C-alpha positions in Angstrom: 84.6 -28.3 186.7 85.4 -25.5 184.1 82.8 -24.1 181.9 83.0 -24.7 178.2 84.8 -21.9 176.2 82.7 -19.2 174.9 82.0 -18.7 171.3 84.2 -15.5 171.2 87.0 -17.5 172.8 86.7 -20.3 170.0 86.5 -17.9 167.2 89.7 -16.0 168.6 91.6 -19.3 168.8 90.6 -20.3 165.4 91.6 -16.8 164.1 95.1 -17.0 165.9 95.7 -20.6 164.7 94.9 -19.8 161.1 96.8 -16.4 161.1 99.8 -18.2 162.4 99.4 -21.2 159.9 99.3 -18.6 157.1 102.4 -16.8 158.4 100.6 -13.6 158.7 101.6 -11.1 161.6 98.9 -9.2 163.5 99.8 -6.0 161.8 99.4 -7.6 158.2 96.0 -9.1 159.2 94.8 -5.8 160.7 95.8 -3.8 157.5 94.1 -6.3 155.2 91.0 -6.4 157.4 90.8 -2.6 157.9 91.0 -2.8 161.5 93.7 -1.7 164.0 96.4 -4.1 165.1 95.4 -3.5 168.6 91.9 -4.9 168.0 93.2 -8.1 166.4 95.7 -8.6 169.4 93.2 -8.0 172.1 90.4 -10.2 170.2 93.0 -13.1 169.9 94.0 -12.9 173.5 90.3 -12.6 174.8 90.6 -9.0 176.1 88.0 -7.7 173.6 85.5 -10.4 173.1 82.8 -8.1 171.8 84.0 -7.3 168.2 81.2 -6.8 165.6 80.1 -9.9 163.8 81.1 -8.1 160.5 84.6 -7.6 161.7 85.0 -11.2 163.0 83.7 -12.7 159.8 85.8 -10.4 157.6 89.0 -11.3 159.7 88.1 -15.1 159.5 87.6 -15.0 155.8 90.9 -13.3 155.3 92.7 -16.2 156.9 90.3 -18.6 155.1 88.7 -20.2 158.1 85.5 -22.1 157.0 82.4 -21.4 158.9 79.4 -23.5 159.2 76.4 -22.0 160.9 73.5 -24.3 161.9 70.8 -23.9 164.5 69.7 -27.1 166.4 66.4 -28.3 164.6 64.5 -27.9 168.0 65.5 -24.1 168.1 64.3 -23.5 164.6 61.1 -25.5 165.3 60.5 -23.5 168.6 61.2 -20.2 167.0 58.7 -20.9 164.2 56.2 -21.9 166.7 56.7 -18.5 168.7 56.5 -16.6 165.5 53.0 -18.4 164.7 51.9 -17.4 168.1 52.9 -13.8 167.8 51.1 -13.7 164.3 47.9 -15.0 166.1 48.0 -12.2 168.6 48.1 -9.6 165.6 44.9 -10.9 164.3 43.0 -10.7 167.8 43.5 -14.2 168.9 44.2 -14.8 172.5 47.4 -16.6 172.9 50.4 -17.0 175.0 54.0 -16.9 173.9 55.2 -19.4 176.4 56.4 -22.4 174.5 55.1 -24.9 177.0 51.5 -23.7 177.1 48.9 -24.9 174.6 47.2 -22.0 173.0 43.7 -21.4 173.8 41.1 -21.6 171.3 40.5 -18.3 169.3 37.8 -15.9 170.3 34.7 -15.9 168.1 34.1 -12.8 166.1 31.0 -12.0 168.4 33.1 -12.2 171.6 35.6 -9.9 170.0 33.0 -7.4 168.9 31.2 -7.3 172.2 34.4 -6.6 174.0 35.2 -3.7 171.7 31.6 -2.3 172.2 32.0 -2.6 176.0 35.3 -0.8 175.8 33.7 2.0 173.8 30.9 2.2 176.2 33.4 2.6 179.1 35.3 5.2 177.2 32.3 7.3 176.4 31.1 7.0 180.0 34.6 8.2 181.3 34.6 11.1 178.7 31.0 12.3 180.0 32.2 12.0 183.7 35.3 14.1 183.0 33.3 16.7 181.0 30.9 16.9 184.0 33.7 17.4 186.4 35.3 20.0 184.1 32.2 22.0 184.0 31.7 22.0 187.6 31.8 25.3 189.5 35.4 26.7 189.9 35.1 26.9 193.6 34.3 23.2 193.9 37.0 21.1 195.7 38.9 18.4 194.0 37.2 15.6 196.1 33.8 16.8 195.1 34.8 16.8 191.4 36.1 13.2 191.8 32.8 12.3 193.4 31.0 13.5 190.2 33.4 11.4 188.1 32.6 8.4 190.1 28.8 9.1 190.0 28.6 9.6 186.2 31.2 6.6 185.3 29.6 3.5 184.0 30.6 0.6 186.2 32.5 -2.1 184.3 30.8 -5.5 184.7 33.0 -8.3 185.9 34.4 -10.4 183.1 33.1 -14.0 183.0 36.0 -16.3 182.5 35.4 -19.9 181.5 36.7 -22.3 184.2 40.0 -23.6 183.3 
């Protein structure tokens, strides 16, 4: 079973058919489109499927191929839903970008504030630990300095996740 033709090959076929229908040579179309005849020839034969969108549209317009671009409504709806989920992450709401998952309820202001405070305490604790290790005598071994950091670092409490 053969796969359906790619978009590039369908566009190339439409271009070749329209160009021949208008009685234009490859060289004439290329000079009007501001591209090389080689590009037009290779594109029509499928040897260069990755021409820029601008070039392809310009060539199609020159041979007057009408274009209608429409995305299926489900793709548009899906894209809008994903965009909304991304916006929610920007304002601090926990969410997932997976289209199939239901987004969880947004965290309350108090929960977000306590998470920030906890992260700040951890950062201050790490800063103190590294200062203590840096001010240790120069003859101290690295393992002893790491032990100082470990002793002075505030332990992070385990997060309590609600059962799902």
